[in-house]
N, C-alpha and C positions, 0 to 999 in steps of 0.2 A: 912498496908493492901492496896490492889489495888481495887479501886472502878470503876465501869463502867462509861464511860464518859456520856452516855445518858441513861435515864431511862424512859420507856414509861409509861404514866399514862393517862388514858382516861379523868381524871378530869382536866388535865392541857394541855394547848396548847403546851407548851414546858417546859421541866425541864432540867436545866443545873446543873451539879455537879462540884464542885470545891474543890480540896483537898488542904488544907492549913497546912503547917508545923508550929506548935506552938512551943514556946521556951521550953515547958516541954515535947517535943517529943511526944505529944498526937495528933493524927490526928483527925481533926474535919471536918465533912462533912457539907458543906454549900450549900443551895439550892437557886437558883435564877430563877425566872420566868419572862417572858416578854410577852407582848401582841403580837398578830399575826402581822406579818410584812405586811405593805401595799405594794401594787405593786409599784415598782420603775422603772423609766426609766433607760435604760442602760447608765452607766457613760460615755462610749465612744461616745454614740450618743449625750449626752448632750454637750460634748465638740466638737463634730463634727470631731472626728479622728478615724482612723481604729485601730483595736486591735494590729496591728503591728507597731503602731507609736512609735517613740523614745521619750525619756523624753524631749528632746529639742523641738520636735514637739508638744508634749502635753502642755508644758509650754507656747509655743507661742500661741497655740490655746486658752488656758485659758485666757491669757492676752487679746487677741483680742476680745473674747466673753465678758469677764468681763468689758472691756473698753466700749463695746457697750451697756451693760445692767447695768452699774453702776448707782445707784440711783441718784447720783449728776448730771448726764447728762441726766437723764430720769425722771425728777420731775413730769411730766404730765402723766407718764405711771405707773399705779398702779401695773402692773404685773412685772415691771422691778426688783423690790426688791426680789420677789420670784425667778425669773430667776437667779438673781445674787447669791442668796443663793444656788440654785441648782448647779451652776457652781463651787462654792466654795466647796460644798460637794463632787462633782465629782473629782475635782482636788486634794482635800485633800487625796483621796484614790488612784487613779491611777497615781497621781503625785509622789507617794512614791513607791519605788521598792518593799519593803516588803509588804506593803498593797496591791499593785497592784497584786502581785503574789497570795495573799490570795483571793483577789476579783475574779481573773480569775479562781480560783479553786472552790470557793463556791458560787460566784455570789452575787448580792446585797440583795437578800432576807434573807440571813443569816449572813450578814457582819456588824459588829459594828465598824465603822470607828474610833470612839473615843477610842477604846480599843486596836485595832490591832497595831502591831509594837512595843509592849512593852514586848514581850516575853510571852504574854498570848493570847491564841486563844479563843476569845469570839465570839460567833455567835448568833446574835439576829436580830430582825427586827428594832431596834431603829436607828434613824438617828443620824448623828454626831452632836455634839454640837459646832462645830467650828464656830467662828465669821467670817462671810464672809469678812467684812471690814478689820478685823485684819489679815486674811489670805492674802488678796490682798496686804496690806502694808508690811507684812512679806516677801512676795515673791519679790515684786518690789519696795518697799519703799526705799531700800538702794540705788537704782539707780536713783531715781527721783530728788534728790537734792532739794526737796521741791517745784518743779515747776509744778507738775501735770502730767497729762497723756502724754503730748507731749514727754517728755524725755524718756519714756519707749521704744519708737521706736528704740532708739539707741541700746537697748539690743539685738535685733534680726537683726540689720543691717548687711548685708553681705558686704564684701569688694567689691568695684566697680571694674568691669572687663571691659577692653576695648581691641579692636582688632586694630593693627597697620599694615598697608601694607608697605612692604619694597621691594626695588629692590635687586637683588643679590649683586650688588656692595655696596649698602647702608648697607646691613647686614654684608658684609665681611669687609668693611673699617670703619664702624661706621658712625653715622650721628646725628645731632641735628634736631629733627623733632617735629613740633607742633601737639598737639592733644586737642580737646575740651572735657572737663569733667565737671561733676557736683560736686561742692564743697560747704561745709558749711561756710557761712559767718555770721557775726554779724547782727542780725535783725535790720533793720533801724527803724522800727516802735517803738519798745520798747527799742532800744539801748542795746540789749542783756540782759535786766533785766528779761524778761519772762512774765511780767504782763502788762496789758493794761495801756497806758499812763493815768495819773490822778488817778490811783488806787494804793492801798498800799498792802503790804504783811501782812499776819496775824500771830499773835503769835502762835507758835506750842504748842498745848496742850499735845502732846504725851511726850515731854521732858521738858515741862514748860519753853521753851525758852532757855534751857541750851545747846541744841545740843547733849546731851548724854541721853541715856535711860538705865534703869535697866532691865535685862532679867533674869528671874528665870528658871534655868534648873535643875530640881531635887534638890539636896542639894546644887547646886552651884548658885552663884549670880554673874552675869557679868555686866560690864559697857561697853557699846559700842556706836558708833555713832548712833544717832537717825535715824531710817529707814524712817521716814516720811519726815523730813526736810533735811536729809543728813548732819546734824551737823550744820546747819545754824541758827537754833532756830526760823525760820519763814517759812511759806509756802505761795505759791501763790494761792489766792482765785479767781482771775479773770485773767486767762491766756490770753496772747496776741493773738489776732485774726489772726495775720499774721504768727507767728511762733508756735502757740499753746502751748506756755509756754516753749519752748526749748531755746529761746534766739538766735536761729540761723535759717537761711533760706537757701534754695538751690539756687545756682546761676551757670549759665553756664560760664565757664572760659576756656581760652586757655592757656595751659602750655607747656613749652618746655621740651621734653623728650630727655635726652642724651643717645642715643642708643649706647651701647658699641660695639666695633669691634668684629666680630666673632659670633654674635648671630645666632642661627639656626632657621629653620622653626618650628613653634608651640612651641617655647620656651617662657616661661612666666617669667617676672621679676616683682619685687615688688618695688614700688616707693612711698616715703612719700610725701604727699601733705597736708600742714598745720598740723593739729593734727591727720589726718587719713592717710591711705595709699591706693593706688590703685594697681591693677594687670593689666599688659599689656602683651598680647600675640601677638607675631610677626607672620605675614604671609609673608614668603619670596617667591618672584616670581622666577621662573626658569630662568636661563640664557641661551641665545642661543649659548653662547661660552663656558662657564665653567660648569664643573660638580664638586660637592663637596664631599669630603670624610673626615669628621672631619675638621681638620685645613688644609688639603691638597686639592689642586684643580687640575683638569685634563682638558686638552683641546686637540684638534686635529690640526695638521699642515699638509696641503696637498702640496706635492712637485711633480714636473713633473718627467717624466721618465728620462729625461736628467739629472736633478738634482740628482736623486737617483743614476744614473750610474756614472756620472762624478764628483759629489759633487758640492759644491758651498755655497751660503749663502741664508738665508730666513728671513723674518720678521714675528713675531708672536705677537698677542695681549696678553699682560700680565695684571695682576690685577692692577698694579700700573703704568705701563709704557709699551711702545712698546719694544719688545725684538728683538735683532739682533742675529740670530743663525747661526752657521757654520754647513753645511751639509757635512759629510764625504763621499768620493766616495764609491759607492757600498752599500749605505744604503738600508736596507731591509724594507719592509712594516711592520708596527706595532712596529718599533723601538721606544724605549722610551727614551726621554731626560729628565733628572732631573735637575731642577733649585732650589737649596737649598735656603730656606728662602724667597722664592717668593710667598708663600701661604698666608693663613689667620692667623691673630693673634690668639694665643691660649687664650681663655677666662679664663680658670681655671689654667693657668700656664704662663710661660715666653716664649718669642720667637715667631717664625712664623712657619707655616707648609711649605711644598714644593709645587712647581708647576711642574707637570708631563705633558710633551708634547708628544703625540702619533703621530708618523709620518705615514701619509697615502699617498701612491703613486697614483697619478691621471693617469688613463689610458684614453687616448683620444679616443673618439668615431668616430670622423670624421677626416680623414686624406686626405691630398692632394696626388696627384699622385706621386709627388717627395718623400713625406714622406713614402708612401707605398713602393716605390722602394728601399728606404734606409733601411727600416725595413726588406724587403724581402732579400736584399743583406746581411744584418747582419745575418738573419736566415740561409742563405746558409752556413755561416761560423761557426755557432754554433755547438758544439760537445757534449754538455751535455743535449740535448733535450730528454725527455722521451715521446714517442708518435710521433705525426706528427704536421706539421705546414701547415695551409691552403695555397695552392699556391706554396708550396715547397716540392719537392720529392727527394729521394736519388737514385743515379745510382747504377749499379752493383758494381762499385768500391767504393761506399760509399760517392761519391761527390754529394752534393745537388745542384739541378738546379731549376731555376724558370720556372714554367710551365704556368703561367697566360698570357693571350694575351692583357694585358692592358698597357704594357710598349713599348715604341717606341724608338729606338736608332737612333740618328741623326749623320750622317757622313757629315762633311763639307769638300768639295773638294777644291783644291788650286784655281780653277777658280771661286769658289763661288757658284757652283751649289749644290743642296741639294738632296741626295738620302735617301729615307725612307724605312727601312725594319723592319719587326716585328719578334720577336723571338717566 
């Protein structure tokens, strides 16, 4: 038979129906009542996280708050124990995906945290029976190594990120460059032991000093490393004031970074430093000479009009050396010269890119009278001009003549006298 999940009864605040299948296939109807739920604070507000928070953010928030209100660190605060318990209750619910989904649907007024997540949808106003201290050890004890709160910081540590400025040449050719970073070193006060000098560690009562604990999970019994002492059999009761029980302190240190040839702007590399690793992002400055396209580089070469027409040689700045180039006669502007293997080393492969040189013809802006005369004379003989040339016109026979009044012809006579005429 199918029974209604909820039955209204004015005599009861709440009536819950549960259908249990007995071995003799007889369905038995069991009734459960509970007292009215007291008004609870929102679990997200207790942990100080938004409803859109990820599980990682919830876990981190719980740790920070639990560490702040742990009774061992707030012995003079009578409300710390209650706050610590509220944090545990909140995390036990929204720290679990299944329970969190049910909590988001039904809210705290009807959620029984101790029953949800087991395939049974119980809704009551009862609070969870979770042990706050046990929950805290369960979540973080395995990371602590028996040293106390200080070591928990490492759980949420993000890899350190640094920015390194490089010139174009340094990035292209590679360089060894120093950078100052923060690294973990052995605490000098406690010599890495984690507890105050003159104090001793205590016997771990969770595993009775064996370093192993027994965990009952339904019908299964497992033996695993003790979550409280991390398998050491002892715990630190008086953490070191300098390192807070971690056995390590932060120090500023200069390390040499071997920058590989060919790194690009905004590229990030990972570098191991001691037991950890750092991430370095390169900021490559622009070059006034070169432009980069992957492993290839481009640059411009400016040649004179005479070099472009008659040919010759020119010198260009290369990435690794000065280049001597041959200019063929009649070179056009934007002609491209390819120098194979003169580019940047390929980071993800073998060999080098190419260096492409783009020829630019320099047009002079200021000419002497002689240069103008020579150019005008050349223009008079040109036959492939489309349009006109300033100062040069064509006659009816198609011959071009110079019409400007700026040129003077000198005729030297045998007796040395000089006659000047203008055309």
